[in-house]
N, C-alpha and C positions, 0 to 999 in steps of 0.2 A: 342667837347670840351675836355679838359684834363680829363683823367680817372685815376683810381687807378693804372691800368697797366702801365701807362706812367711814373710813378714815381718809383724811386729805392726803393726796400724793405730794403736794407742795409743802415743804418743811416750813415755809414762811407762815403757814397758818397755825403753827403750834404756839401755845403759851408755855414758854420754857420754864423748867424748874430752876429756881434760884433760892438762896438762903441768906439770912442775916447772921448765921452762926459765925463765930470767930474761933480761931484755933492758933495755938502756938506753932503749929506745923504749916509750912508753906503749901498753898494749893490743896488744902485738906478740907473736904466737905462730906463728912460721914452721912449727912441726911440726903445727899444727892448720889453718893457712890458707896455702895455697901462695902467694897473692899477697903475704902479709906477707914472705915470703922475698925477693921482688922489691923490695918497698919498702925493706927493709934494704939490699939490694945497691945500689940506685940512690942512696939517701941517703948511704951511705958512699963510693961511687965519686965521685959528683958533689961531695959535701962536701969530699973530699980534693983534688979537682982544682980546685975553685973557691974554696977557702978559706972555706967556709960550714959552720957546725956541722951535722953530720948530724941532730942532734936537732931542729934548726929545719926541716930539709927533710922529714923523715919524715911528720909530720902533715899537711903541705901536699899530699902526693901523693894525688890523688883518682882514683877509678875513673870511667869514662866511660859515657855512656848509649848510645852507638853505637860499634861496633868500628872504624869508619873514623877515629875520633878518637884511637885508641890504646888500650892496655890500662890505662895510668895517665897522668895528665896533671898537670903542675905549673903552676898559675896564678902566673906570676912576680911580679905585683904583691903577692901575699900574703906574699912574703918581706920586704917593706918595706925594700928596699935602694934607696938614693938614686941611681938611674940610670934612664935611659930604659928602660921595661919591654921594648919590642920589641928594642932593641939588647942589653939584658942577656939576653934570651931566646936570641938568636943566639949571644952570647958563651958562654953555658952549654952550648949544643948543641955548639959547637966544642971546648970543654974536656972534655966527657964522654969518658972513655977507652974503649978497645976492651973489649968485654964478651962473655963466653960466653953470657950469659943474655938480653941486651937489644940490639936493633939500635941503630945511631946515632940519637939522638933527633931529632925533627922540630920546628923552631920554627914555630909557627902563630900569628901575631899576638903576643899576650902569653902564649900557652900553649906549654909545652914538652911534646910528645907522645912517650910511650915505648911502643914496640911490643916485646912479648916474642918472642924467637926461638922458632919453632915446635917444633923437635926436643926441646930439654930440657923445655919446657912440657908437651908431649904426654906424654912419659914420666912426668913427675912427677904430672900431674893424673889421667891414666887409671889409672896404677898405684895411686894413693891411693884413688880411688873404688872400684876393684875389691876393694881390701883392706878398706876401712873400711865399705863398703856403706851400711847405713841410718844409720850415725853420721857419714858424711861431711858436713861443714858444722857439726856440733854443736860447742859450745865450753863445756865445763864450767867453765873458768876465769872466764868472764864473770859467773857467778853466785856466785863466792866473795866473801866479805866482804873477804878479803885474799889475792889470788892467790899472793903470796909465802909465805903461811902457811895452807895448806888446813885446818889444825887449828882455825882460827877459824870454820869452817863456812860453810854457804851463806846467801845473802841470802834472806829470805822475803817472798813477795808474796801478797796476797789479791786474787783477781780476782772481783769481785761482778758476776754477769751473769744474764741471762734474767729472773728475778724476776717471774713471772706472778702474777696474782691468783687465789687459790684459788677453785675452783668456777666459773671461767670458762675457756673453751677456749683452748688454745694457738694463737693466731691469727698471721697473717703479721706483725702489728705487733710481736709478741714475737720474731719470727724474727731480726731484725737484732742485737738484744742477744745472743741465743744464739750466732749464727754468729760475730760479732766477738769475743765473750768466749771462746768455745772456741778460736778462733785465737790470741788473746793468751795463754791458758793454755798452749797448745802451744808457742808461741814462747818464752816464758820458761822452759819446761821444757827445751827443747833448748839453751837458753843457760845451763843449770846452776842456775837458781833453784829454791828449795823453793816450789812453787806450791800454794796452797789455793784450790780452786774453790768459791765460795760462791753459793748461790741464796737471795736474800733475798726471801721470798715476801710478797706482799700478802695477809696472812691475818688481818687485824684491822680493826675499824671498824664503823660503823653498817650498812654494806651486808650484814654477816653477820646482823644482826638482821632486815634485809629478806629475806634469803635463807631464814632459819629460819622466819619467819612465812609466807613464800611456799610453803615446802615443806609446811607444815601444810595449806595450801589446795590446792596443785597437785601435790604430790609423789607419787611412785609407787615403792614399795620395789623392785619387780622391775626397773624402768627404771634406778633408782639403781645397782643392782648390775651391770647389764648395761653401761651406759655412763654412769658417774657424772658426768663433766664436762659432757657434752652435755645430760644431763637437768637438772642443776643450773642450767645456763645457760638452758634453756627456762623453768624456774621463775623465774629472775631476770628474764627478759624479761617474763613475764606479770605478776609483781608490780610491775614498773616501769611497765607500762602502766596499772595501777590508780593508782599514784602520780601519773602524768601526768594522769589524769582528775581526780584529787582536787585537783591544784595549781590548776586553773582557778578554781573557786569560791572557794578560799582567797585567791588573788591578787586576785580581784574584790572580795571583802569588805575586804581590806586597803586597796585603792584608795578604796573608799567611805568607810572610816573616816578616811583621810588627808584626803579632800576635806571631810568634815564638820568635822574638827578645825580646818581652815583657816578655816572659817566660824564657829568657836566653837559648833557645834551639839552636842547630846548624842549620844554614841556608845556608851553603856553597853549598849544592846540589841544593837547590831552586834558589840560586843566579846565579849559573852556567846555570841552565835551563832558568832563566829570561834573562840572557845575550844573550843566543842563540836566544830566541824569539825576543828580541829587535833588534839583529843584522840582522835578515832576514826580519824584518818588513818593510813595504813600507814607513812608517814614517821615519825610520832611513836611508833607502836608499835615500829618498828624501833629508834628511839633508846632507848626503854625496855628493849627486849630486850638491846641491846648494853650498856646500863648494868648489867643483871643479870649479863652475862658478866664485865664489869670488876669487879663486886662478888663474883665467885667462885661464882655459881650453878652447881652441879654438873650439873644436867640440861641447862642451856643449853650449858655447856662440853663436855659429852659429845657432843652433836649437832655442835657446831663441830669437835671433834677428828675425828669420823667423816668429815665433809666434807673436812677437811684431809688426812687419811690416804689417803682414796680418790683425791683429786686428785693427790697426790704420786705414788702408784703409777701412775696414768695418765700423768703427765708423764714418769716414768722410762722408759716404753716409747717415747715420742717422742724423748727425749734419746738413747736407745740407737741409734735409727735415724740420729741425727746424729753418732754417734761421741763422745758427751759423757756423762760421769758426774760427779756433784758429790761433793766431800768433805764438804760441810756444807749441810744444808737449814736455814737460819735463817728469820727472819721477824719482822714487827713484833710479833707476840705473844710472842716470846722475850725481848724487851728487858725487863729487870727494872725494877720501879718504883723500886728503890733507886738504880739507875744514873741514871734521870731526875731523881730527887730530888737526887742528888749534883751533877748538871749544873746544876739550878736554883740550888743553893747556890753553886756556883763562878761562875755568871754574875752572881748578885747581889753576891757578894763582890768581883768584878772591876769592878762598876759597868756591866755590859753590858746587863742587863735593867732594865725599869722597868714600873710599873703604868700602865695606860691604860684608862679606862672599865671597870674591873673585870677586865680581862685583863692578862696579862703579855706584854710585847712587847720586841723589840730594834729600836731606831731606828738603823739603820746610818748615817744622815746625820750623827749625832753622833760617829761613829767613823771619819770619813774615807773613807766608802764610800757616797757619795750614790746611785750607780747601783743599789745593792742595796735601797734603800727601807726599808720596815719589815716585820718578820715577827712574827706572833703565835706565842708559845711555849706559853702556857696559855690556854685559853678562859675565858670568864666563869664557866662552871659548874665550872671546875677540871680539866677533862679535857685531856690532852695532845694535840698534833697530830702529824702525820707527821714534821715537822721535829724535834719534841721527841724522838721515838723514834730518829731518825737520830743525834741528838747523843748519846743514851744508847748507841746501837750502836757508834759510833766509839770511845767510851771503853772499852766492854766488849771490843771486838776488840783494842785496843792492849794491854789487860791480859792477855787470854787468849792472844794469838798473838805478841806482840812483833814485829810485822811491820816490814820495812824499807820497804815500799811497799804501798799499797792502791789498786786501780783500780776505779772505779765505771763500768760500761758501761751508760750510761743515755741515752735519747733527748735530743736538743737542746732539747726543750720543757722539760726540767728544768735547763737551764743556770743559771737564777736560783736555784733551790732548792739546787743543789750549791754554788754560789758563796756563798750565805748560810750553808750548813752549815760550809764550810771557814773562812769569816770568823769565825763565832761560836767555832769551835774555837780559832782564833788569839787572839781577844779574851779568851778564858777563861784565857789564859796558856799555851796549848799550841801555840805557833807551830811547834815541832818536829814535833808530830803532824800539824798541817795541811799542813806542807811535804811530808809523806810520802804525801799523798793526791792523787789525780788523777782528773779526770772525763774519760772517753773518750766523747764524744758522737757522735751520728749523726742523719742525716735519716730521715724516716719513709717507709714503704711507703704510697703514696697510695691512697685509696679504701677505707679500712678503718673500720668502725664497730662498736661493741660494744653500745651501749644499745638500738638499734632492732632488733637481731637480724639486721642485714644483714652481719654479720661473715663473713669467709671463714675457715673452720677449717683449720688447718695440715694436719691428717690428711687432710682432703678434698682439699686442694690437692696434697699429695704423692701421693695415690692417682690423681688426674687426670693428673699429670705422669708417673707410673710407667706408667699405661695407655697414654699417648701414646707413650712411649719403647718400650713393648712392641710396639706396632703398627709402629713404625719398624724394630725388629729383625726382625720377621716378614717385612719386605719383601725380605730376603735369605735365602731358605730354606736355602741351603747353609751359610752362616755360623751361622744360627740353630740348625741341627741340631747344631753343634759346641759350643754353650753348655750347660754342665752344668745350671745353674739359671737359666733365662731370666727367671722372675718376679723372682728375687732380683737379678739383674743389671739388669733394667729399673727396679727400685726404687732401686738405687744410682745409675743414670744419672739418674733423676728427681731424687733428692736433690742430685746434682752440678749439675744444671741450675739448681735453685733457689738453691743456695749460690753458684755462680759468678756468676749474675746479681746477687746481693746484693753480692758482693765486687768487682765490676768497676770501679766508680767510687770516688772518695774517700768516706770514711764520712759526711761532713757532707752529701753530696748525697742527697736522697731520690730515689725512682724509682717508676714505675708498674709494677705487677706484670703481666708480659706472657708468657703461657703459650707463644704461638707463637715469640716471639723466643728465649726461654730454652731451648727444646727443639730449636732449629735446629742443623744441623751446619755452617751457613754462618757464617763469622766466628768471633770469639773467644768461644765458648760452652762450657758444661760438657760437652756431648756431644763437641765437637771435642777438648777436652782429654783426655777419656777415650779417644777414638779414637786420639789420638797415643800414649798409653801402650799400648793394646791392640795397635797396629800394631808397636810395638817388641817386645812380648812374642811376637807372631807371627813376626817376623824371627828372634828368638832360638830359637824352637821349630823353625822350618824349617831352621835352620843345621845342626842335628845336633851342635852343639858343647856341651861342658860348661863351666861357669864355671872349673873348675880349669885347663882347657886355655888359657884366655884369658890367664893369667898369663905364659905363655911367648910371647905374640904379639910380633912384630917391629913395634913402634910407629913405627919410622923410615919405614915404608911409607905412613903417613898424611900425605901431602904436598899433597893437593888442597886448594884454598882452602875448600871446604865443610867438610872435615874440620878444618882449622886453625881456622876461625871457630867451629865447634862446641866444640872444645877450649877456646878462649879464653873462651867463654861459660860452660862448665862450671866453669872455674877460679874464676869470680867468685861461685859459690854461697855459700861461707862469708861473703863480704863482703855479699851480698844479705841474708842472715839478720841480720848485724850492723847493717846499715843499717835493716832493718825494726824493730829495737828502738828506733830513733830516730823513725821515721815512725809506728810503731804502726798502719800501714795494711795490710790484707790485699792490697790492689791492688799493693803493692810486690813481693810474691812472685808474685802472679798475672801481672803484666806480664812479669816475668822468665820465667816458665814458658811464656807464649805466644810470647815471643821465641825460645825454644828450639824450640817446635813449628814455627815458621815456617822456621827454618834446617833442621830435620829434613825438612820436607815438600819442600824444594827439593833435598835431598841424596840422596833414595832412588834417583833415576835416575842420579846421578853416582857414588855410593858403593854400587854393587851388591854384594850378598853371593852370591846364587845365581849360579853360573857363573864366579865369580872363582877364580883359582888359590889353593891351600890357605893359603899364608902371608898373602896379601892378604885373603882371606876372614876369617881369624882376627883380623887387625888391625882390620878394619872392624867385626867382631862385638864386639871389645873396646870400640870407640868407641860402638857402639849400646847395648851393655849399660851402659856408664858413663852415657850419656844417659838410659836407662830408669831407672837407679837415682836419679839426681838429680831427674828428673821425679817419681818415686815419693816421694822424700823431701820435695819441695816440696808435693806434693798432700797429704801426710799432715800437715804443719804447718798447712795450711789446714783440716784436718778432713775431707778427702775420702778415699774408699776407692777406690784405683786398681783397675780391672778388667783381666783378662787377655784376655777375649774379649767381643765384642759384635756 
């Protein structure tokens, strides 16, 4: 039968489900989402019986966090009917007519709980999953500009994420942006959007002057070709150590000059000495080198391009391990001077920018945004800043891609920077453009440093985690012998461990990188999630049944509470995906998947396959295959590669 390996890991390969059906209810697609059919049924039945417009009831029907609270719940106060909510709740329960799909509703305080009848739900949900397979839960209509008129095309979104600095290792600090951004790109893809994955590299600035000069002193051509990023990082650390040593005497002289000036003493000798120190400093040499790059020096640019190209090739290898590929490799260097000049002109014309001590600034306090303070747009020497390039970038992207939405997946430390960027865009008269941009922030992985060389390189971390998972796998010799590519499987398990630890909490929460915790099979971890999938694959293999045989299963036999609860949870997968487009949190999906694994782990002893009579065996296998498929679909949206054996 079909296995996890037979299905594409990349969600881009899916032909999404969409429908031409129309409904009087907003965002309602019963042919794509089984729960929508129940919403329509309840809204129309209850509306007719209670004299309430069904259109008013439909959007108020919410899904529940725990199955004991029902499959859908109606918070009666949300109807804003002038009656005692508890009494109205009981009244609505009594008026609800007999239904083939829904049990009599249960009033619980001010909430009316609806429980779906198991038989029709089981037939609908399992049949759909077995038929739709990898596309179950996808909804191409969500990404259409006008669902009623598909010819208007898809909405387009740019997801800017990862964005490491060229010539620096891809460390765990970059990991969050990469994991979250990859997940968001997958999410919008299965929801039917036209997704552009963009990597906006930190590939410009004085640090490249520092790196180039450092390479002249410490570089090794052989090492550069063998491991470009790690070698360039070693060079960067060494030259930075020299900068640190030179900073002390310069700082000391500046303090002496300041003290003498306060006493009105002559400082000409000290200033001359300071000028000499600054002139020969690596920091000043780096500034001059970068100035030559900005002025178009071909030799300087050729070396920079080489560092950039080598770095990108190395990054691509890491991204491939994480199931990520980018549509566009952009960067600060790619922003045209004309774009920045046009932005300056627009800011000046709109009265946004002003001169201050030789520099050009934006004083947000004068524009109703005191919390944003002031931002420098152009330095005294006329050079642009990071913010300036971002303003140019946002204009270029709007012109090039005509996007409906753009998401920046950037750490919370950049909250102020992004808020300033969006506000400037708005003040320039582009409120429409600013409203289409969103900052998806996140907390940091604690204990990481780049300047002092104490950084934990991601490739090293992934190797350590893979080695640990490999040792765990070897602990069961019988199962280990059945794994075709144990090293590859260990690598996938290691990646899953890292990614699941990262996605477990809300994005804004930082966390401590914990190798022991992430590789454990105890609790809701990556290895446990993979184990749940591998176990379902094992049950499928041992059953001896083909997927074609499951279509004829008698699903009426699935009457046990464990089976019913599992079906109820599987039914909500399309809703979970839709809700995730609102939370934009990977933990929304991850929490759902772990809920499923918990129900599964308590079901195996009750819903046995081996030893069951043939028809019951087939029905239970249909249930387990449906669960495996939804687990697989969810893992894939998160960017994980489900394994079949471990």
